[in-house]
MIDO-174805 format. One record per residue: residue number from 0; chain; x, z, y of N, C-alpha, C in turn. Coordinates in steps of 0.2 Angstrom, whole numbers, plus 5000, padded with zeros to 4 digits. Each point is the difference from the previous one (the first is absolute). Example, Ala and Ser with C-alpha at 12.3 -4.5 7.8 and 13.67 -1.06 7.14 Angstrom:
2
<rec 0,A,<5066,5039,4972>,<4996,5000,5006>,<5004,5000,5006>> <rec 1,A,<4998,4996,5005>,<5004,5001,5006>,<4996,5003,5005>> 
END
This chain:
216
<rec 0,A,<5159,5803,5900>,<5001,4993,5001>,<5006,4997,4995>> <rec 1,A,<5005,5004,5000>,<5006,4998,4996>,<4998,5001,4993>> <rec 2,A,<4996,5005,4998>,<4998,5001,4993>,<4996,4994,4998>> <rec 3,A,<4996,4997,5004>,<4995,4995,4999>,<5004,4993,4999>> <rec 4,A,<5005,4999,5004>,<5004,4994,5000>,<5005,5001,4993>> <rec 5,A,<5002,5006,4999>,<5004,5000,4993>,<4995,4999,4994>> <rec 6,A,<4994,5002,5001>,<4995,4999,4994>,<4999,4992,4999>> <rec 7,A,<4999,4997,5006>,<4999,4993,5000>,<5006,4996,4997>> <rec 8,A,<5006,5002,5003>,<5006,4997,4997>,<5001,5001,4993>> <rec 9,A,<4998,5006,4997>,<5001,5001,4993>,<4995,4996,4996>> <rec 10,A,<4994,4999,5002>,<4995,4996,4997>,<5003,4992,5000>> <rec 11,A,<5002,4998,5005>,<5002,4993,5001>,<5006,4999,4995>> <rec 12,A,<5005,5005,5000>,<5006,5000,4995>,<4997,5000,4993>> <rec 13,A,<4996,5004,4999>,<4997,5000,4993>,<4997,4994,4998>> <rec 14,A,<4996,4997,5004>,<4996,4994,4999>,<5005,4994,4999>> <rec 15,A,<5006,5000,5004>,<5005,4995,4999>,<5003,5001,4993>> <rec 16,A,<5002,5006,4998>,<5003,5001,4993>,<4995,4998,4995>> <rec 17,A,<4994,5001,5000>,<4995,4998,4995>,<5000,4992,5000>> <rec 18,A,<5000,4997,5006>,<4999,4993,5000>,<5006,4997,4997>> <rec 19,A,<5006,5003,5001>,<5006,4997,4997>,<5000,5001,4993>> <rec 20,A,<4998,5006,4997>,<5000,5001,4993>,<4995,4995,4997>> <rec 21,A,<4994,4999,5003>,<4996,4995,4997>,<5003,4993,4999>> <rec 22,A,<5003,4998,5006>,<5004,4994,5000>,<5005,4999,4994>> <rec 23,A,<5004,5005,4999>,<5005,5000,4995>,<4997,5000,4993>> <rec 24,A,<4994,5004,4999>,<4997,5000,4994>,<4997,4994,4998>> <rec 25,A,<4997,4996,5005>,<4996,4994,4999>,<5005,4995,4998>> <rec 26,A,<5006,5000,5003>,<5005,4994,4999>,<5003,5001,4993>> <rec 27,A,<5001,5007,4998>,<5002,5001,4993>,<4995,4998,4995>> <rec 28,A,<4994,5001,5001>,<4994,4999,4995>,<4999,4993,4999>> <rec 29,A,<5000,4996,5006>,<4999,4993,4999>,<5006,4995,5001>> <rec 30,A,<5005,5003,4999>,<5006,4996,5000>,<5001,4995,4995>> <rec 31,A,<5001,4994,5001>,<5001,4995,4995>,<5007,5000,4996>> <rec 32,A,<5000,5000,4994>,<5006,5000,4996>,<5002,4993,4998>> <rec 33,A,<5003,4997,5004>,<5002,4993,4999>,<5006,4999,4995>> <rec 34,A,<4999,4996,4995>,<5005,4999,4995>,<5007,4997,5003>> <rec 35,A,<5005,5001,4996>,<5006,4997,5003>,<5000,4993,5000>> <rec 36,A,<4996,4997,4995>,<4999,4993,5000>,<4993,4998,5000>> <rec 37,A,<4998,4995,5004>,<4993,4998,5000>,<4997,4999,4993>> <rec 38,A,<4993,5001,4999>,<4997,4999,4994>,<4999,5006,4996>> <rec 39,A,<4996,4999,4994>,<4999,5005,4996>,<5004,5000,4994>> <rec 40,A,<5003,5006,4997>,<5004,5000,4994>,<4995,4998,4994>> <rec 41,A,<5003,4995,4996>,<4996,4998,4994>,<5005,5001,4994>> <rec 42,A,<4997,5003,4995>,<5004,5001,4994>,<5001,4993,4997>> <rec 43,A,<5006,4998,4997>,<5001,4994,4997>,<4998,5001,4993>> <rec 44,A,<4994,4997,4998>,<4997,5001,4993>,<5005,4997,4995>> <rec 45,A,<5004,4996,5002>,<5005,4997,4995>,<5006,5003,4999>> <rec 46,A,<5001,5006,5004>,<5007,5003,5000>,<5001,5003,4993>> <rec 47,A,<5006,4998,4998>,<5002,5003,4993>,<4997,4996,4994>> <rec 48,A,<4996,4995,5002>,<4996,4997,4994>,<5004,4994,4997>> <rec 49,A,<5006,4999,5003>,<5004,4995,4997>,<4998,4993,5002>> <rec 50,A,<5000,4998,5006>,<4998,4994,5002>,<5004,4994,4998>> <rec 51,A,<5006,5001,4998>,<5004,4995,4998>,<4998,4998,4993>> <rec 52,A,<5001,4993,4998>,<4998,4998,4994>,<5005,5003,4995>> <rec 53,A,<4997,5002,4994>,<5004,5003,4995>,<5004,4995,4996>> <rec 54,A,<5006,5002,4999>,<5005,4996,4996>,<4998,5000,4993>> <rec 55,A,<5000,4994,4996>,<4998,5000,4993>,<5005,5005,4996>> <rec 56,A,<4998,5003,4995>,<5005,5004,4996>,<5005,4996,4997>> <rec 57,A,<4999,4994,4998>,<5005,4995,4997>,<5006,4999,5005>> <rec 58,A,<4998,5000,5007>,<5006,4999,5005>,<5003,5006,5001>> <rec 59,A,<4997,5006,4999>,<5003,5006,5001>,<5005,5002,4994>> <rec 60,A,<4998,4998,4994>,<5004,5001,4994>,<5006,4996,5001>> <rec 61,A,<5000,4994,5002>,<5005,4996,5001>,<5006,5003,5004>> <rec 62,A,<4998,5004,5005>,<5005,5003,5004>,<5001,5007,4999>> <rec 63,A,<4997,5003,4994>,<5000,5007,4998>,<5007,5002,4997>> <rec 64,A,<5001,5006,5000>,<5006,5003,4997>,<4999,5006,4995>> <rec 65,A,<5001,4999,4994>,<4998,5005,4995>,<5004,5006,5001>> <rec 66,A,<5006,5000,5003>,<5004,5006,5002>,<4996,5005,5005>> <rec 67,A,<4997,4996,5005>,<4996,5004,5005>,<4993,5002,4996>> <rec 68,A,<4998,4996,4995>,<4994,5002,4997>,<5001,5006,4996>> <rec 69,A,<5006,5001,4997>,<5001,5006,4996>,<5000,5006,5005>> <rec 70,A,<5003,4999,5006>,<4999,5006,5005>,<4993,5002,5001>> <rec 71,A,<4996,4994,5001>,<4993,5002,5001>,<4996,5003,4995>> <rec 72,A,<5003,4999,4993>,<4997,5003,4994>,<5000,5008,5001>> <rec 73,A,<5005,5002,5003>,<5001,5007,5001>,<4994,5004,5002>> <rec 74,A,<4995,4996,5004>,<4994,5003,5002>,<4995,5000,4994>> <rec 75,A,<5001,4997,4995>,<4996,5000,4994>,<5002,5004,4994>> <rec 76,A,<5007,5002,5001>,<5003,5003,4994>,<4997,5007,4999>> <rec 77,A,<4997,5003,5005>,<4997,5007,4998>,<4994,4999,4995>> <rec 78,A,<4997,4994,4999>,<4994,5000,4996>,<5002,4995,4994>> <rec 79,A,<5005,4995,5001>,<5001,4995,4995>,<5007,5000,4998>> <rec 80,A,<5001,4998,4994>,<5006,4998,4997>,<5000,4992,4999>> <rec 81,A,<5006,4997,5000>,<5000,4993,4999>,<5005,4997,4995>> <rec 82,A,<5004,5005,4997>,<5005,4998,4995>,<4996,4998,4994>> <rec 83,A,<5003,4996,4996>,<4997,4998,4993>,<4999,5006,4996>> <rec 84,A,<4994,5001,4997>,<4999,5006,4996>,<4999,5007,5004>> <rec 85,A,<5000,4999,5007>,<4999,5006,5004>,<4993,5003,4999>> <rec 86,A,<5000,5007,5001>,<4994,5004,4998>,<4995,4999,5006>> <rec 87,A,<4993,5000,4999>,<4995,5000,5005>,<5001,5007,5004>> <rec 88,A,<4998,4999,5006>,<5000,5006,5004>,<4993,5001,5003>> <rec 89,A,<4999,5002,5006>,<4994,5000,5003>,<4997,4993,5000>> <rec 90,A,<5004,4995,5001>,<4999,4993,4999>,<5003,4997,4994>> <rec 91,A,<4998,4994,4997>,<5003,4997,4994>,<5007,4997,5001>> <rec 92,A,<5004,5000,4995>,<5006,4996,5000>,<4999,4993,5002>> <rec 93,A,<5005,4998,5005>,<4999,4993,5003>,<5004,4995,4997>> <rec 94,A,<5004,5001,4994>,<5004,4995,4997>,<4996,4994,4998>> <rec 95,A,<5002,4994,5002>,<4997,4994,4998>,<4992,5000,5002>> <rec 96,A,<4999,5003,5006>,<4992,5000,5002>,<4998,4993,5003>> <rec 97,A,<5004,4997,5003>,<4998,4993,5003>,<4998,4995,4994>> <rec 98,A,<4994,4997,5001>,<4998,4995,4995>,<4995,5004,4995>> <rec 99,A,<5000,5006,5000>,<4996,5004,4995>,<4993,5001,5003>> <rec 100,A,<4995,5002,4996>,<4994,5001,5002>,<4999,5007,5003>> <rec 101,A,<4995,5001,5005>,<4999,5006,5003>,<4999,5005,4994>> <rec 102,A,<5003,5006,5000>,<4999,5005,4995>,<5003,4998,4993>> <rec 103,A,<5006,4997,5000>,<5003,4998,4994>,<5004,5005,4996>> <rec 104,A,<5002,5006,5004>,<5004,5005,4996>,<4995,5004,4996>> <rec 105,A,<5002,5000,4993>,<4996,5003,4995>,<5000,5008,5001>> <rec 106,A,<4995,5003,5000>,<5000,5007,5000>,<4999,5003,5007>> <rec 107,A,<5001,4996,5005>,<5000,5003,5007>,<4993,5000,5003>> <rec 108,A,<4998,5005,5003>,<4993,5001,5002>,<4999,4996,5007>> <rec 109,A,<4999,4994,5000>,<4998,4996,5006>,<4993,5002,5002>> <rec 110,A,<4999,4999,5007>,<4994,5001,5002>,<4995,4994,4998>> <rec 111,A,<4994,5001,5000>,<4995,4994,4998>,<5001,4995,5006>> <rec 112,A,<5001,5002,5006>,<5000,4995,5005>,<5006,4995,5000>> <rec 113,A,<5006,5003,4997>,<5005,4995,5000>,<4999,4996,4993>> <rec 114,A,<4998,5003,4995>,<4999,4996,4994>,<4994,4995,5001>> <rec 115,A,<4996,5001,5004>,<4995,4995,5002>,<5002,4994,5004>> <rec 116,A,<5006,5000,5003>,<5002,4994,5004>,<5002,4995,4995>> <rec 117,A,<4997,4994,5001>,<5002,4994,4995>,<5007,4998,5002>> <rec 118,A,<5002,4996,4995>,<5007,4997,5001>,<5006,5004,4998>> <rec 119,A,<5006,4997,5001>,<5006,5004,4998>,<5004,5002,5007>> <rec 120,A,<5005,5003,4999>,<5005,5002,5005>,<5004,4994,5002>> <rec 121,A,<4997,4995,5004>,<5003,4995,5003>,<5004,5002,5006>> <rec 122,A,<5005,4996,5003>,<5003,5002,5006>,<4995,5001,5006>> <rec 123,A,<4995,4996,5000>,<4995,5001,5005>,<4996,5006,4999>> <rec 124,A,<4998,5002,4994>,<4997,5006,4999>,<5004,5006,5001>> <rec 125,A,<5006,5000,4998>,<5004,5006,5001>,<5001,5001,5008>> <rec 126,A,<5001,4994,5003>,<5001,5001,5008>,<4994,5003,5003>> <rec 127,A,<4994,4998,4998>,<4993,5003,5002>,<5000,5007,4998>> <rec 128,A,<5002,5002,4994>,<4999,5007,4998>,<5005,5004,5004>> <rec 129,A,<5006,4998,5001>,<5005,5004,5004>,<4998,5001,5007>> <rec 130,A,<4997,4995,5003>,<4997,5000,5007>,<4995,5006,5000>> <rec 131,A,<4995,5000,4996>,<4995,5005,5000>,<4997,5001,4993>> <rec 132,A,<5002,5005,4996>,<4997,5001,4994>,<4992,5001,5000>> <rec 133,A,<4998,5004,5005>,<4993,5001,5001>,<4996,4994,5002>> <rec 134,A,<5003,4995,5003>,<4996,4994,5001>,<5000,4996,4994>> <rec 135,A,<5006,5000,4997>,<5000,4995,4994>,<4996,5002,4994>> <rec 136,A,<4999,5007,4999>,<4996,5003,4995>,<4996,5006,5003>> <rec 137,A,<4995,4999,5003>,<4996,5005,5003>,<4998,5005,4995>> <rec 138,A,<5002,5007,5001>,<4999,5005,4995>,<5006,5001,4996>> <rec 139,A,<5005,4997,5001>,<5006,5002,4996>,<5003,5007,5001>> <rec 140,A,<5003,5003,4995>,<5003,5006,5001>,<5007,5000,5003>> <rec 141,A,<5002,4994,5002>,<5007,5000,5003>,<4999,5002,5007>> <rec 142,A,<5004,5006,5002>,<4999,5003,5007>,<5005,4997,5005>> <rec 143,A,<5004,4995,4998>,<5005,4997,5004>,<4997,4996,5005>> <rec 144,A,<5001,5001,5007>,<4997,4996,5005>,<5002,4993,5000>> <rec 145,A,<5006,4998,4998>,<5002,4993,5000>,<5006,4999,5004>> <rec 146,A,<5003,4994,4999>,<5006,4998,5004>,<4997,4995,5006>> <rec 147,A,<5001,5001,5006>,<4998,4996,5005>,<5004,4994,5001>> <rec 148,A,<5007,5001,4999>,<5004,4995,5001>,<5000,4994,4994>> <rec 149,A,<4999,4994,5002>,<4999,4995,4995>,<5007,4998,4997>> <rec 150,A,<5006,5001,5004>,<5006,4999,4998>,<5002,5006,4994>> <rec 151,A,<4998,5006,5002>,<5001,5005,4995>,<4997,4999,4993>> <rec 152,A,<4994,4997,5001>,<4996,4999,4994>,<5003,4994,4996>> <rec 153,A,<5003,4995,5003>,<5003,4995,4997>,<5006,5002,4997>> <rec 154,A,<5004,5004,5003>,<5006,5003,4997>,<4999,5004,4994>> <rec 155,A,<4995,5004,5000>,<4998,5004,4995>,<4997,4996,4994>> <rec 156,A,<4996,4995,5001>,<4998,4996,4995>,<5005,4996,4996>> <rec 157,A,<5005,4997,5004>,<5006,4997,4997>,<5004,5004,4996>> <rec 158,A,<5001,5006,5002>,<5003,5005,4996>,<4997,5002,4994>> <rec 159,A,<4993,5001,5000>,<4996,5001,4994>,<5000,4994,4995>> <rec 160,A,<5001,4994,5003>,<5000,4994,4996>,<5007,5000,4996>> <rec 161,A,<5005,5003,5002>,<5006,5000,4997>,<5000,5006,4994>> <rec 162,A,<4995,5004,5000>,<5000,5005,4996>,<4995,4999,4994>> <rec 163,A,<5002,4995,4996>,<4996,4998,4994>,<4995,4995,5000>> <rec 164,A,<4998,4997,5006>,<4995,4995,5001>,<5004,4993,5000>> <rec 165,A,<5004,4999,5005>,<5004,4994,5001>,<4995,4994,5000>> <rec 166,A,<4995,5000,5004>,<4996,4994,5001>,<5003,4995,5005>> <rec 167,A,<4999,4994,4999>,<5002,4995,5004>,<4997,5001,5007>> <rec 168,A,<5004,5000,5005>,<4997,5001,5007>,<4996,4994,5002>> <rec 169,A,<4995,5001,5004>,<4996,4994,5002>,<5003,4996,5006>> <rec 170,A,<4999,4994,5000>,<5004,4996,5005>,<4997,5002,5007>> <rec 171,A,<5004,5000,5005>,<4998,5002,5007>,<4995,4994,5002>> <rec 172,A,<4995,5002,5004>,<4996,4996,5003>,<5003,4997,5006>> <rec 173,A,<4999,4993,5001>,<5002,4997,5006>,<4996,5002,5006>> <rec 174,A,<5003,5001,5006>,<4996,5001,5006>,<4996,4995,5002>> <rec 175,A,<4994,5001,5002>,<4996,4994,5003>,<5003,4998,5007>> <rec 176,A,<5000,4993,5001>,<5003,4998,5006>,<4996,5002,5006>> <rec 177,A,<5003,5003,5005>,<4996,5002,5006>,<4997,4994,5004>> <rec 178,A,<4994,5002,5003>,<4997,4995,5004>,<5004,4996,5005>> <rec 179,A,<5000,4994,5000>,<5004,4996,5005>,<5007,4998,4997>> <rec 180,A,<5002,5002,4994>,<5006,4998,4998>,<5001,4993,4998>> <rec 181,A,<5005,4997,5001>,<5001,4993,4999>,<5000,4998,4992>> <rec 182,A,<4997,4995,4998>,<5000,4998,4993>,<5007,4999,4997>> <rec 183,A,<5000,5001,4994>,<5006,4999,4996>,<5002,4993,5000>> <rec 184,A,<5006,4998,4998>,<5003,4994,5000>,<4995,4995,4995>> <rec 185,A,<4998,5003,4994>,<4996,4996,4996>,<4993,4999,5003>> <rec 186,A,<4997,5005,5004>,<4994,4999,5003>,<5000,4995,5005>> <rec 187,A,<5006,5000,5004>,<5001,4996,5006>,<5000,4993,4997>> <rec 188,A,<5003,4998,4994>,<5001,4994,4998>,<4993,4997,4998>> <rec 189,A,<4995,5004,4998>,<4994,4998,4997>,<4995,4999,5006>> <rec 190,A,<5002,5002,5006>,<4995,4999,5006>,<5003,4995,5004>> <rec 191,A,<4997,4994,5002>,<5002,4995,5004>,<5001,5003,5007>> <rec 192,A,<5006,4997,5003>,<5001,5002,5007>,<4995,4999,5005>> <rec 193,A,<4999,5004,5005>,<4994,4998,5005>,<5002,4994,5003>> <rec 194,A,<4994,4996,5000>,<5001,4993,5003>,<5002,4995,4996>> <rec 195,A,<5001,5001,4993>,<5002,4995,4996>,<4994,4997,4996>> <rec 196,A,<4999,4994,5001>,<4994,4997,4997>,<5001,4998,4993>> <rec 197,A,<4995,5000,4996>,<5001,4998,4993>,<5001,4992,5000>> <rec 198,A,<5003,4997,4995>,<5001,4993,4999>,<4993,4997,5000>> <rec 199,A,<4999,4995,5004>,<4993,4996,4999>,<5000,4997,4993>> <rec 200,A,<4994,4999,4998>,<4998,4997,4994>,<5003,4993,4999>> <rec 201,A,<5000,4996,5006>,<5003,4993,5000>,<5007,5000,4999>> <rec 202,A,<5004,5005,5002>,<5007,5001,4998>,<5001,5000,4993>> <rec 203,A,<4996,5004,4997>,<5000,5002,4993>,<4999,4993,4996>> <rec 204,A,<4995,4997,5002>,<4998,4993,4997>,<5006,4995,5001>> <rec 205,A,<5003,5000,5006>,<5005,4995,5001>,<5006,5002,4995>> <rec 206,A,<5001,5006,4999>,<5006,5002,4996>,<4999,4998,4992>> <rec 207,A,<4994,4999,4998>,<4998,4998,4993>,<5002,4993,4999>> <rec 208,A,<5003,4999,4994>,<5002,4993,4998>,<4994,4995,5000>> <rec 209,A,<5001,4994,5002>,<4995,4995,5001>,<4998,4998,4993>> <rec 210,A,<4994,4998,4999>,<4997,4998,4993>,<5003,4993,4999>> <rec 211,A,<5001,4999,4993>,<5003,4993,4998>,<4995,4995,5002>> <rec 212,A,<5003,4994,5002>,<4996,4994,5002>,<4996,4997,4994>> <rec 213,A,<4994,4999,5002>,<4995,4998,4994>,<5003,4993,4998>> <rec 214,A,<5000,4999,4993>,<5002,4994,4997>,<4994,4994,5002>> <rec 215,A,<5003,4995,5001>,<4995,4994,5002>,<4998,4997,4993>> 
END
């Protein structure tokens, strides 16, 4: 009798252990993993895309420093010289490059991609080239990835301009007035104040000199 009771008790204990194991396993399998914050994580497609409006190169040049630009040129010195009469290296000598045509250094083997870009090395063109040579001239042999800092590019361009180019700097562009800004003094004078009526035509007629009396 005792053996039977022990057997029954053993099976009951075993069944309880199995039930407990199934409960724990089910809770782990179907447990919801709630995020720390409600909602779904969404990648920002504009992250790193530069949502702020770009500052015109003319404005950046007005605040640029050629001494800082000379320090930035250290990144270019492995391939380029910039002194007057300097030898070509992996890249062409850059003395007096601004204002010149693309591929202007005689005897240097420019890529067809760069030689095919129309126009000259303007401030805007040099800024675009330094930002990304591969975008400016797809297929170029230039392996430099570019300068991401607009301030670094402006400093470098200003330094390059002092090295044989000496082009006049473009005038900075005036910032567009923000929406809702009050009109300037001149604009305010040109607009009648609210509620001010124009002088009636009769007043203008009354102000005119009376015609001379007809002779009898």
